C-alpha positions in Angstrom: -128.3 -59.3 -0.8 -127.2 -56.2 0.4 -130.0 -53.3 1.5 -129.4 -49.5 0.9 -131.7 -46.7 2.0 -130.8 -43.6 0.0 -132.2 -40.2 1.5 -132.5 -37.3 -0.9 -133.5 -39.3 -4.8 -134.2 -35.8 -6.1 -130.7 -34.9 -6.3 -130.0 -36.5 -9.7 -126.3 -38.4 -8.5 -128.7 -39.9 -5.4 -131.5 -41.4 -8.1 -128.4 -42.6 -10.7 -126.6 -44.1 -7.7 -129.8 -45.8 -6.9 -130.4 -47.3 -10.2 -126.6 -48.5 -10.6 -127.0 -49.9 -7.2 -129.9 -51.5 -8.4 -128.4 -52.7 -11.2 -125.6 -54.1 -9.5 -128.1 -56.2 -7.4 -128.6 -54.5 -3.8 -131.8 -54.3 -2.5 -132.5 -50.7 -2.6 -135.4 -48.1 -1.5 -135.5 -44.3 -1.9 -137.0 -41.2 -0.2 -137.4 -37.7 -0.6 -139.2 -34.4 -1.8 -139.8 -32.5 -5.1 -139.7 -35.8 -6.6 -141.2 -35.9 -10.3 -143.9 -38.8 -10.9 -141.5 -39.9 -14.0 -138.6 -40.5 -11.0 -140.7 -42.4 -9.0 -142.2 -44.3 -12.0 -138.9 -44.8 -13.1 -137.5 -46.4 -9.6 -140.7 -48.2 -9.7 -140.3 -49.8 -12.7 -136.4 -51.4 -12.0 -137.9 -52.8 -8.3 -136.6 -50.2 -6.3 -138.7 -49.1 -3.3 -139.8 -45.3 -3.2 -143.4 -44.7 -1.5 -143.5 -41.2 -3.2 -143.3 -37.2 -2.0 -141.7 -37.5 1.3 -139.7 -38.4 4.4 -141.4 -42.2 5.4 -138.9 -42.7 9.0 -141.0 -45.6 9.7 -139.9 -47.7 6.9 -136.5 -47.4 8.0 -135.7 -51.1 9.2 -132.9 -52.9 11.1 -131.9 -55.4 8.2 -130.2 -51.8 5.8 -127.1 -52.6 5.7 -126.5 -48.5 4.9 -128.3 -45.5 4.8 -126.5 -43.0 2.4 -127.2 -39.0 2.8 -127.7 -37.0 -0.2 -125.7 -33.2 -0.1 -128.9 -31.7 0.9 -130.2 -33.8 3.7 -130.3 -31.1 6.8 -129.9 -32.6 10.0 -133.4 -32.4 11.3 -134.2 -34.9 8.4 -136.8 -37.0 9.9 -135.3 -40.4 8.5 -131.8 -39.1 8.9 -132.5 -38.9 13.0 -134.4 -42.1 13.3 -131.6 -43.9 11.0 -129.2 -42.8 14.0 -131.8 -43.5 16.8 -131.7 -47.0 15.1 -128.2 -47.3 15.0 -127.8 -48.1 11.4 -125.0 -46.9 9.9 -125.4 -44.1 7.7 -122.6 -42.7 5.4 -122.2 -40.0 2.7 -122.3 -40.5 -1.0 -118.4 -39.8 -1.5 -117.3 -42.3 1.3 -120.1 -44.9 -0.1 -118.6 -44.8 -3.7 -115.0 -44.8 -1.6 -115.8 -48.0 0.2 -117.9 -49.6 -3.5 -114.1 -48.7 -5.0 -111.6 -49.8 -2.8 -110.1 -52.5 -4.3 -110.3 -50.0 -7.8 -107.8 -47.9 -8.9 -109.3 -44.8 -8.5 -108.5 -41.6 -10.5 -110.0 -38.7 -9.4 -110.2 -35.6 -11.3 -110.5 -32.3 -9.7 -109.9 -28.0 -9.8 -111.9 -25.8 -10.2 -111.7 -25.5 -14.0 -111.5 -28.6 -16.9 -112.6 -31.3 -14.7 -115.4 -32.3 -16.5 -113.7 -31.6 -20.1 -110.9 -33.9 -19.2 -113.0 -36.4 -18.0 -115.1 -36.7 -20.9 -111.9 -37.3 -22.8 -110.9 -40.0 -20.6 -114.1 -42.0 -21.2 -114.0 -41.4 -24.5 -110.5 -42.6 -24.8 -111.8 -45.8 -22.4 -114.7 -46.3 -24.2 -112.7 -46.4 -27.6 -110.2 -48.9 -26.0 -113.2 -50.8 -25.0 -111.6 -50.7 -21.7 -114.1 -51.4 -18.6 -114.3 -49.4 -15.8 -116.7 -47.7 -12.7 -117.6 -44.2 -12.4 -119.2 -41.8 -10.5 -120.0 -38.2 -12.0 -121.3 -34.6 -10.6 -122.6 -34.0 -13.8 -124.5 -35.7 -16.8 -122.4 -37.0 -20.0 -123.8 -37.9 -23.5 -121.0 -40.6 -23.2 -122.6 -42.4 -20.6 -126.2 -43.4 -19.5 -126.1 -41.7 -16.0 -123.7 -40.2 -13.6 -123.0 -43.0 -11.6 -121.4 -46.7 -12.5 -120.9 -49.5 -10.5 -119.6 -52.9 -11.8 -117.8 -56.1 -10.2 -115.8 -56.6 -13.1 -114.1 -53.2 -13.7 -110.7 -52.9 -11.8 -110.7 -48.9 -12.3 -113.4 -46.2 -11.1 -112.7 -42.3 -12.6 -114.5 -40.0 -10.1 -115.0 -36.5 -10.3 -113.7 -34.7 -7.6 -115.7 -31.8 -6.6 -114.9 -29.3 -3.5 -118.3 -29.3 -1.9 -119.2 -30.1 1.8 -120.1 -33.6 1.4 -123.1 -34.0 3.9 -125.0 -33.1 7.1 -122.6 -36.0 8.6 -119.7 -33.6 8.5 -118.1 -30.4 6.9 -115.7 -32.2 4.9 -115.4 -31.7 1.1 -116.4 -34.4 -1.3 -113.1 -34.5 -2.5 -111.0 -35.5 0.4 -113.1 -39.3 0.7 -111.9 -40.8 -2.5 -108.4 -41.5 -1.9 -106.7 -41.7 -5.4 -104.1 -44.0 -6.9 -104.2 -41.1 -9.5 -105.1 -37.5 -8.6 -105.5 -34.8 -11.6 -105.7 -30.6 -10.2 -106.2 -28.8 -13.6 -106.1 -25.4 -11.5 -107.6 -23.5 -8.6 -109.4 -20.5 -9.2 -111.0 -19.4 -5.9 -114.9 -17.7 -5.8 -115.9 -16.4 -2.7 -118.9 -18.6 -1.2 -120.4 -19.8 1.9 -118.4 -23.2 1.7 -115.1 -21.5 1.1 -115.1 -18.2 2.7 -111.4 -17.4 2.0 -108.9 -18.5 -0.3 -106.5 -20.4 2.4 -109.7 -22.7 3.6 -109.7 -23.4 -0.7 -106.2 -24.2 -0.9 -106.7 -26.1 2.5 -108.9 -28.6 0.8 -107.0 -29.5 -2.0 -103.7 -29.6 0.3 -106.2 -32.1 1.7 -106.8 -33.8 -1.2 -103.1 -34.2 -2.3 -102.3 -36.1 1.3 -104.8 -38.0 1.0 -103.5 -39.8 -2.1 -102.2 -43.4 -1.9 -99.0 -44.4 -1.5 -97.1 -44.4 -4.7 -99.4 -42.4 -6.2 -99.3 -39.9 -9.0 -100.6 -36.4 -8.9 -101.0 -34.8 -12.5 -101.3 -31.2 -12.5 -101.3 -28.5 -14.7 -97.6 -26.5 -14.2 -98.8 -22.9 -15.1 -100.9 -22.7 -12.3 -99.0 -21.3 -9.3 -101.0 -22.5 -6.7 -101.2 -25.5 -8.1 -97.4 -25.8 -8.7 -96.8 -25.2 -4.8 -99.2 -27.8 -3.8 -97.3 -30.3 -6.1 -94.0 -29.4 -4.3 -95.2 -30.1 -1.0 -96.1 -33.5 -1.7 -95.2 -36.5 0.3 -92.0 -38.4 -1.5 -94.2 -41.6 -2.3 -95.9 -39.3 -4.6 -94.9 -38.7 -8.6 -96.0 -35.3 -9.6 -96.1 -34.5 -13.1 -97.1 -31.4 -14.7 -98.6 -30.7 -17.7 -98.8 -27.8 -20.5 -100.6 -27.2 -23.5 -100.1 -29.9 -26.1 -98.3 -29.0 -29.1 -100.2 -28.4 -32.1 -99.2 -27.6 -35.6 -101.1 -26.3 -39.0 -101.1 -29.0 -41.8 -103.4 -29.1 -45.0 -105.2 -26.2 -43.4 -106.0 -28.7 -40.5 -104.6 -28.1 -36.8 -103.1 -31.6 -36.2 -101.2 -32.5 -32.6 -97.5 -33.4 -33.5 -96.8 -36.7 -31.3 -93.2 -38.6 -31.3 -96.3 -41.5 -33.1 -96.6 -39.2 -35.7 -99.3 -36.2 -36.2 -102.6 -36.9 -35.7 -106.1 -34.2 -36.6 -108.2 -32.7 -33.9 -111.6 -31.4 -34.5 -111.3 -28.6 -31.4 -108.5 -26.1 -31.8 -108.2 -23.7 -28.5 -105.7 -23.9 -26.0 -108.4 -24.8 -23.2 -109.0 -28.4 -25.4 -105.5 -28.8 -26.2 -104.4 -28.0 -22.2 -107.0 -30.5 -20.9 -106.2 -32.9 -23.0 -102.7 -33.6 -21.7 -103.6 -33.7 -18.5 -106.4 -36.7 -19.9 -103.4 -38.4 -21.9 -101.2 -38.7 -18.6 -104.4 -39.4 -16.9 -104.9 -42.9 -19.2 -101.4 -43.6 -19.9 -100.7 -44.0 -16.0 -104.3 -46.3 -16.0 -102.2 -48.2 -18.3 -103.6 -46.9 -22.2 -100.3 -46.4 -25.0 -100.3 -42.6 -26.1 -100.9 -43.7 -29.8 -103.8 -45.3 -28.9 -105.2 -42.5 -27.1 -103.8 -39.9 -29.6 -106.1 -41.9 -32.4 -109.1 -41.7 -29.8 -109.0 -37.8 -29.1 -108.2 -37.4 -33.0 -112.5 -38.6 -33.5 -113.7 -36.3 -30.4 -115.7 -33.2 -30.4 -117.6 -30.9 -28.5 -120.8 -33.2 -28.6 -119.1 -35.9 -27.2 -118.3 -33.3 -24.0 -119.8 -33.3 -20.9 
């Protein structure tokens, strides 16, 4: 049984990763500060060792295969320092997720805005078609019990690609680790921050992301975003770049319907933002093996209550 220790369990993604690994059969321990009594009890109830509030470097043992760091762990964290002294394999969450999904087809949805909506529609369509998948998300969705789900059986992994720094290990950004077979970029809208001080630095993160796409991969991108379109034009020759736009609709008997080659499908949401993201989700599902007609049937039942 593989033994994993997670540092900074107060981060929701770290907590959900711990639960997912335990469910998959790993021997899991965890620690962190600002952890609620509820979460500590929740971990203990499923058999995850969590001594309580704080850091416990003396509890690290040589039989731990992975020490996984949350994104807020500092260089001077006592457990991080102890793991380095002991020579334990220390890894960030994005790198760990990549390692756990290495044998699967990875879909990574990225972009400044819209990725959560796109992912929600993809997940809804997958569940509607009873298609199994692993997932690693930064946000909660009412469609799933938590942010991370890992299995041995699923052959597809749906990942939310964030542009934030991954951990204290290195100053790379999360979406640079996943090496997608299918990548989606919804748009690029830079807002100055400590992590991305310049527009060029922000664009560079997405350029590295497109360069990390696996051979013969697909890049699905919003064709009306100038910066994204420029990045798509620069991808390697083996990558297929596929633009998308707002889906065509019309009014029929007082209702908005999608006009498709398979007929007209009513939708419960009519705004242009939804109709644009819908097209990105449709193309992603198509390249993961779902028929367009099946996607349209599912999305006609989709509502805002199912959004991330």
